[in-house]
C-alpha positions in Angstrom: 4.3 16.7 31.0 5.3 17.7 27.6 5.0 21.5 26.7 3.1 20.6 23.8 0.9 18.1 25.2 -2.9 18.7 24.9 -4.4 15.6 26.7 -8.1 16.4 26.3 -7.6 17.1 22.7 -9.3 14.9 20.2 -9.0 16.2 16.5 -12.2 16.4 14.2 -10.8 13.3 12.1 -10.6 11.3 15.2 -13.9 12.2 16.6 -15.4 11.4 12.9 -14.0 8.1 12.8 -15.0 7.0 16.2 -18.6 8.0 15.9 -18.6 6.1 12.5 -17.4 2.8 14.1 -20.0 3.3 17.1 -22.7 3.4 13.9 -21.4 0.7 12.1 -19.3 -1.7 14.4 -19.0 -4.0 11.4 -17.0 -1.6 9.1 -13.3 -2.8 10.3 -14.2 -6.3 9.3 -15.7 -5.2 5.9 -12.4 -3.2 5.6 -10.3 -6.4 6.4 -12.4 -8.4 3.9 -11.9 -6.1 1.0 -8.0 -5.9 1.7 -8.1 -9.6 1.7 -9.7 -9.5 -1.8 -7.2 -7.3 -3.4 -3.8 -7.5 -1.4 -3.6 -10.4 1.1 -2.6 -13.2 -1.5 -0.3 -16.4 -1.0 3.0 -15.7 -2.7 4.4 -18.5 -5.1 7.8 -18.2 -4.4 8.9 -20.5 -7.1 7.3 -18.3 -9.8 8.9 -15.1 -8.1 12.3 -16.5 -8.3 11.7 -17.5 -12.2 10.3 -14.0 -12.8 13.5 -12.5 -11.3 15.7 -14.4 -13.3 14.1 -13.6 -16.3 14.2 -10.1 -16.0 16.0 -8.0 -18.6 18.3 -5.4 -17.5 17.0 -2.0 -18.6 19.3 0.4 -20.7 20.2 3.5 -18.7 18.5 5.9 -21.5 15.4 4.0 -22.1 14.0 6.3 -24.9 17.4 7.0 -26.9 17.4 4.9 -30.1 20.4 2.8 -31.0 22.6 4.9 -33.5 22.4 3.4 -37.2 25.6 2.2 -38.7 25.6 3.0 -42.5 
């Protein structure tokens, strides 16, 4: 056994999450639905390749103005 192991310790955050899941068992499914709305989208590989090909290289000093020739 490890010197720092606390086998019977459960943090306050873990206790809160466990009690929340017991009170509301559909919570995890709702979280997955919310994630699917915003993040889990199919990727159009052809569009992504075209966007990468159309990218213009940025100058090293973005805010420096071009010197004017007079």
